[in-house]
C-alpha positions, 0 to 999 in steps of 0.5 A, a space after each residue: 930661080 925666082 919661084 917661091 920667093 916671099 913677097 917683099 916690099 915694092 920697090 919705089 925707085 924712079 927708073 934709070 935710063 941709058 943710050 940703047 947701044 951694045 957697048 952700054 948693053 954690055 956695060 949695064 951687064 958687067 955691073 949686074 953681074 959685079 952687084 950679083 958678086 958682091 951680094 953672094 960674097 958678102 954674110 952682110 947685106 949691109 956691109 955689101 951694099 956699103 962697099 958697093 957705094 963706096 967702090 963706085 962713089 955712089 955718096 961722100 959718106 958711104 953709110 947705109 941708112 935703113 928707112 923703116 916703113 909702117 906696117 899694117 896691123 895685125 901684120 902676120 907673119 907668114 908660115 914659111 917663115 916660121 918654117 925657116 926659122 924654126 919657131 912655133 905658131 905662137 913664138 913672138 916674131 917680129 917684122 920690119 920693112 926697111 928701105 936701105 939708102 946710101 946718099 940720095 940712093 935707094 939701093 934695096 928695099 927688105 923685109 926682115 923677120 926676127 926672133 926677139 928672144 934670140 937677140 939682146 934687149 939693146 938690140 930689139 930696142 935699137 930696132 924698134 927705136 932707130 932707123 939703124 940698119 939690121 946688120 948693123 944692129 946685128 953684128 956682134 952675134 957673128 951672124 952667117 947668111 944661108 941662102 934659100 933663093 938668089 934671083 936676077 929679075 932683070 938682065 939688059 943683055 942681049 937686048 932686043 931683037 934687031 929692029 926692035 930696039 929703042 932709043 933707051 935703055 930703061 930698066 924696072 926699079 927691081 933688078 935682083 932679089 935675094 931670100 936667106 936665113 941669118 944665123 948667129 954664132 951658134 948656129 941658130 936661126 934668127 932672122 929671115 930677110 926677103 931683099 929686093 935690090 934696085 936700079 939705082 945700085 947702077 946709078 953710077 953708071 949715069 955719070 959717065 956715059 
């Protein structure tokens, strides 16, 4: 499923670890599956992560904040993105790269390409001048999400073969990735996103192990 995914911004979250027991692996597997269901049942990644943050008490105030990253210049738009968005080689497309955080946790890292001509001037100004998450900014468009790819990058189950286990389960920083096109209420593709979800989404399991 991961074949063909566009490269997302590298995830810098510190890896978490848990005791390597069958019970803990089963619990982590259930948590990964729950995360996938949460992502697949929301049109907005921002709202999905805020629901996740609230239900698992990752922050006192479960609001997702986008921390923008500096991008190289020139910042070329991949041909595949232009094809997915149905825009010409000369039509302006903006690129925004962010870390979505809730409280002290980096929950995902995302690359977002969007067509500014399909957004309002106020939306464009907010995206360029603030750290407001993309989902909150474009919510008035009543957008829908067309998933192009969805990949589980790490699975805690079934674990290593007998006799090859370690004392701790150490997760990689990246555990789930999805690529999607966002369409406005008129069905126009205005954004493509590649979102990589980190092991920090599972931090709640560390509190009561």
